[in-house]
C-alpha positions in Angstrom: 74.5 63.4 43.9 76.9 62.6 46.7 76.7 59.0 47.9 76.6 60.4 51.5 73.0 61.4 50.7 71.8 57.9 50.7 71.4 57.6 54.4 69.6 60.9 55.2 67.4 60.7 52.1 66.3 57.1 52.9 65.7 58.2 56.5 63.2 60.8 55.3 61.5 58.5 52.8 61.0 55.9 55.4 59.5 58.5 57.8 57.2 59.6 55.0 56.0 56.0 54.4 55.4 55.5 58.2 53.6 58.8 58.5 51.4 58.0 55.5 50.5 54.6 56.9 49.7 56.1 60.2 47.5 58.7 58.6 45.7 55.9 56.7 45.1 54.0 59.9 43.9 57.2 61.6 41.4 57.8 58.8 40.2 54.2 59.0 39.6 54.4 62.7 37.9 57.8 62.3 35.6 56.5 59.8 34.7 53.5 61.9 34.2 55.6 65.1 32.0 58.2 63.4 29.8 55.4 61.9 29.9 57.2 58.6 30.7 53.9 56.8 29.7 50.3 57.2 32.5 47.8 57.7 32.4 46.7 54.1 32.6 50.3 52.9 35.6 51.0 55.1 37.4 47.9 53.7 36.5 49.1 50.1 37.7 52.6 50.9 41.1 51.5 52.2 41.6 49.0 49.3 40.9 51.9 46.9 43.6 54.0 48.5 46.1 51.1 48.1 45.4 50.7 44.4 45.3 54.2 43.0 46.7 54.1 39.5 47.7 56.7 36.8 44.2 56.9 35.5 42.9 57.7 38.9 45.5 60.4 39.4 44.8 61.9 36.0 41.1 62.0 36.9 41.9 63.7 40.3 44.2 66.2 38.7 41.7 67.2 36.1 38.9 67.4 38.7 40.8 69.8 41.0 41.9 71.9 38.1 38.3 72.1 36.8 36.9 73.0 40.2 39.9 75.3 41.0 40.1 73.8 44.5 41.1 70.5 46.2 39.4 69.0 49.2 41.3 67.3 52.0 40.0 64.0 50.6 41.3 64.8 47.1 44.8 65.6 48.5 44.7 62.6 50.8 44.1 60.3 47.8 46.8 62.1 45.8 49.3 61.8 48.7 48.8 58.0 48.8 49.0 57.7 45.0 52.4 59.6 45.0 53.7 57.3 47.6 52.7 54.1 45.8 54.2 54.7 42.3 56.6 57.1 40.7 54.4 57.0 37.5 51.6 58.6 39.5 53.8 61.5 40.3 54.8 61.8 36.6 51.2 61.9 35.5 50.3 64.6 37.9 53.3 66.6 37.0 52.3 66.6 33.3 48.8 68.0 34.1 49.2 71.8 33.6 47.9 73.8 36.5 47.2 70.9 38.9 50.2 71.6 41.2 49.1 75.3 41.4 45.8 74.1 42.9 47.6 72.2 45.7 49.8 75.3 46.4 46.6 77.4 46.5 45.3 75.1 49.3 48.7 75.3 51.0 48.4 79.1 51.3 44.7 79.2 52.3 43.2 79.9 55.7 42.1 76.3 56.5 44.7 74.5 58.7 43.3 71.2 57.6 43.8 72.0 54.0 47.3 73.4 54.6 48.4 70.2 56.2 46.7 68.1 53.5 48.4 70.2 50.9 51.8 69.9 52.7 51.4 66.1 52.8 50.6 66.1 49.1 53.7 68.2 48.2 55.9 66.1 50.5 55.0 62.9 48.7 55.1 64.6 45.4 58.7 65.6 46.1 59.6 61.9 46.0 59.6 62.4 42.2 62.6 63.1 40.0 64.6 66.4 39.6 62.1 68.3 37.4 59.4 67.6 39.9 61.5 68.9 42.8 62.6 72.0 40.7 58.9 72.8 40.1 58.0 72.5 43.8 61.0 74.7 44.7 60.1 77.3 42.2 56.3 77.5 42.9 56.1 76.6 46.6 59.6 77.1 48.1 58.9 80.5 49.6 55.7 79.3 51.2 57.4 76.2 52.6 60.2 78.4 54.1 57.6 80.6 55.7 55.8 77.7 57.3 58.9 76.6 59.1 57.8 79.2 61.6 54.4 77.6 62.1 53.2 76.6 65.5 51.7 73.5 63.9 54.5 70.9 64.3 53.0 68.6 61.7 53.1 71.3 59.1 56.7 72.2 60.0 57.8 68.6 59.8 56.2 68.1 56.4 57.9 71.2 55.0 61.3 69.9 56.3 60.8 66.5 54.6 59.9 68.2 51.4 63.0 70.3 51.6 65.1 67.2 52.3 63.7 65.5 49.2 64.4 68.6 47.0 67.9 69.1 48.3 68.8 65.4 47.8 67.3 65.2 44.3 67.8 68.4 42.4 70.8 70.8 42.5 68.8 73.4 40.7 65.9 73.0 43.1 68.3 73.2 46.0 69.9 76.4 44.7 66.4 78.0 44.4 65.6 77.1 48.0 68.9 78.4 49.3 68.1 81.8 47.7 65.0 82.0 50.0 66.9 82.3 53.3 66.5 78.6 53.9 69.7 78.2 56.0 68.8 80.7 58.7 65.4 79.2 59.1 66.7 75.6 59.3 69.4 76.8 61.8 66.9 78.3 64.1 65.0 75.1 64.3 68.2 73.0 64.7 69.7 74.9 67.6 66.5 75.2 69.6 66.1 74.0 73.2 65.7 70.3 73.7 62.0 69.2 73.8 60.9 66.3 76.0 58.3 64.9 73.6 60.1 63.6 70.4 56.9 63.9 68.4 57.1 67.7 68.9 60.8 68.0 68.0 62.0 68.9 64.5 65.7 69.4 65.3 66.9 66.1 63.7 64.9 66.7 60.6 66.3 70.2 60.2 69.8 68.9 61.0 69.6 66.4 58.2 68.5 69.1 55.8 71.6 71.1 56.9 73.7 68.0 56.5 72.6 67.5 52.9 73.4 71.2 52.2 76.8 70.9 53.9 77.8 67.8 51.9 76.7 69.1 48.5 76.1 72.8 48.4 78.7 74.6 50.5 80.0 76.4 47.4 76.6 77.8 46.7 76.2 79.7 50.0 76.1 83.5 49.6 77.8 86.0 51.8 74.7 86.5 54.0 74.5 82.8 54.7 78.2 82.7 55.7 77.9 85.7 57.9 74.9 84.2 59.6 76.7 80.9 60.2 79.8 82.6 61.6 77.6 84.6 64.0 75.4 81.7 65.1 77.6 78.6 64.8 78.3 78.7 68.6 74.7 78.6 69.7 74.2 74.8 69.6 74.4 73.2 73.1 76.8 70.3 72.9 74.6 68.2 75.2 71.4 68.9 73.3 70.3 66.2 70.9 70.9 65.6 68.1 74.5 66.6 68.6 76.2 64.3 66.1 75.6 66.5 63.0 76.9 69.8 64.3 80.6 69.6 63.8 80.1 67.9 60.4 77.9 70.7 59.3 80.3 73.4 60.6 83.3 71.7 59.1 81.8 71.3 55.6 80.4 74.8 55.5 82.9 76.9 57.3 86.3 75.1 56.8 86.3 75.3 53.0 88.8 78.2 52.9 91.9 78.8 55.0 91.3 82.5 55.1 87.9 82.0 56.6 89.3 79.7 59.4 92.2 82.1 60.1 89.7 84.9 60.7 87.3 83.0 62.9 86.2 85.1 65.9 87.8 84.2 69.2 84.6 83.1 70.8 83.9 80.6 67.9 87.4 79.1 68.2 86.8 78.6 72.0 83.4 77.1 71.3 84.7 74.7 68.6 87.5 73.5 70.9 85.1 72.9 73.7 82.5 71.2 71.6 85.1 68.9 69.9 86.6 67.9 73.2 83.1 67.3 74.7 82.3 65.0 71.8 85.5 63.0 72.2 85.2 62.8 76.0 81.6 61.6 75.8 82.3 58.9 73.2 83.7 55.8 74.9 83.7 53.7 71.7 82.8 54.0 68.0 79.8 51.8 68.1 77.8 53.4 65.2 77.4 56.2 62.7 76.5 58.7 65.4 79.7 58.1 67.4 81.9 58.1 64.3 80.5 61.4 63.1 81.1 63.0 66.5 84.7 61.9 66.8 85.8 62.2 63.1 84.7 65.8 62.7 86.0 66.7 66.2 89.4 65.6 65.1 89.2 67.3 61.7 88.2 70.6 63.3 90.9 70.4 66.0 93.4 69.4 63.3 92.7 72.7 61.4 92.4 74.8 64.5 95.9 73.8 65.8 97.5 75.3 62.7 96.8 78.7 64.3 99.3 79.2 67.2 96.9 81.1 69.5 94.2 78.5 68.9 96.7 75.7 69.6 97.5 77.3 72.9 93.8 77.5 73.8 93.5 73.7 73.1 96.3 72.9 75.4 94.8 75.1 78.1 91.4 73.5 77.7 92.9 70.0 77.9 94.7 70.8 81.1 92.2 73.0 83.0 88.9 71.4 82.0 89.6 67.8 81.0 92.6 67.3 83.4 94.7 65.5 80.7 97.9 66.4 78.9 98.5 66.2 75.2 100.1 62.7 75.3 97.1 61.3 77.2 94.7 63.0 74.8 96.4 61.5 71.7 96.5 58.1 73.3 92.8 58.3 74.1 92.2 59.1 70.4 94.3 56.2 69.1 92.6 53.9 71.6 89.4 54.1 69.4 91.3 51.5 67.3 89.6 52.6 64.1 91.7 52.6 60.9 89.9 55.7 59.4 90.1 57.6 62.7 93.7 56.6 63.2 94.7 58.2 59.9 92.9 61.4 60.8 94.8 61.4 64.1 98.1 61.1 62.3 97.2 64.2 60.3 96.2 66.0 63.5 99.5 64.9 65.1 101.5 66.2 62.1 99.9 69.7 62.6 100.7 69.6 66.3 104.3 68.8 65.7 104.6 71.7 63.3 103.4 74.0 66.1 105.8 72.4 68.7 108.9 72.7 66.6 109.8 76.1 68.2 108.2 75.4 71.5 110.8 75.4 74.3 108.6 73.2 76.5 108.1 70.6 73.8 108.3 67.0 75.1 110.9 65.4 72.8 109.8 62.0 73.9 106.2 62.6 72.8 106.2 60.2 69.9 107.7 57.4 72.1 104.9 57.9 74.6 102.2 57.3 72.1 100.6 53.9 72.3 100.1 53.0 68.7 99.7 49.5 67.1 100.1 48.7 63.4 96.7 46.9 63.2 94.9 50.1 64.1 95.7 51.4 60.6 94.4 48.5 58.5 90.9 46.9 58.2 
C-alpha cells in the first residue's frame, strides 16, 4: 500500500486503543459503583481482560456460534482480545460462522448490542487483508447504512472500521466503494462545524476519503465522479478540518486533463477561492496540516491556470479580494522558504508564463521582481 497511509492508519489505530482503554476504565468504574463486584473481583476481571489468549478467543467463538447469539460481555471480551494480539484475530477468523453472529448482533434492535458489535468489528478489522475482505463482504453494507445513525459512537466505530479496511485491503476497499461509500463519507465530511469535538466525525470521514484519494482514485465509478463534481464545492474553507479538502479533490478529480477542462464554472471559482484562502491563512509551514493546505492549493492553481478563462478568474480574485498583484502573490509563496514547495511554485510559474506569452499587459520584468534565493531549493 501507499506509504502515505502510514499516518492516517496509525492515527485511527491509536484512537481505537485509546477508546478501548477508556471503555475498560468505564466498565471498571461501573462495576465498582453498582457494587456488583468486590474489589478483588474487579481486579481479577480487569486482569482477565488484559490476558485473553487464543484459547480464550476460540472458546468465545465456539460459544457464541453454539448459542447463535453474542452478549455485550462476549463482544466486549472479544474486542479487547483483538486489540491485544493479531493471533487472536486469526483464531476468530478461522472459526466458521463466528463473524456472522457478531454481524447478527450489529443488525439487531438493541443499541447496546449494536455498539458492542461495532466495537468488535472495528478491532477485528485491525487484522490482515483476508480479515478486512471478509468484513467488507459480510458487513460492509450495514456499516455504510449506520453512517446515517444518530448514535455518534456507532458512526465513529463504522468510520474507523472503514479506515482499517481501506488501508489494509484493496479488494476490501473496492467492495466498500461499490456500496456508495463515497457519498456517505462526503456528507459527513462537509457537514457544519460542531462545537463539541466528541460529537464530530468530520476528521474521521476526511481521513477515510484521504485514503481513498491516495490509493483508489482509479476505482471510482461514474456515479462517484458525478457526485464529487456536483458536491466538491460544498465544503466551507473555514470549517475544520480544512487541510484535507484540496488534497482529496486534487487526487480524485485532477487525474484527467479532460475532466479538469470541463469543470463547471462554479467549481473553478470555488477552487480558486478555497486555494487562495488556504494560502492567505497559512503564515508559515509549521506542520503537516499547513504543508497539505499550501501544497495542494498550489497544485490546483497550477492546473487551473492552464485554462485561459480560469487564469483570468485567478488574477481577478487576487486583485479584487486579496488586494495583491501576481508578483506579490508569487513572492508570498516563495517566502515559505520550503524546497518542496518552491519546486511546486516553479511549475506553477511555468504555467503562468505560458498564459502570459500573448498577453499585451504582461509585465516583462516579472521574473526580475521575484524574490528567490538558491537555498530555498535545497534541504
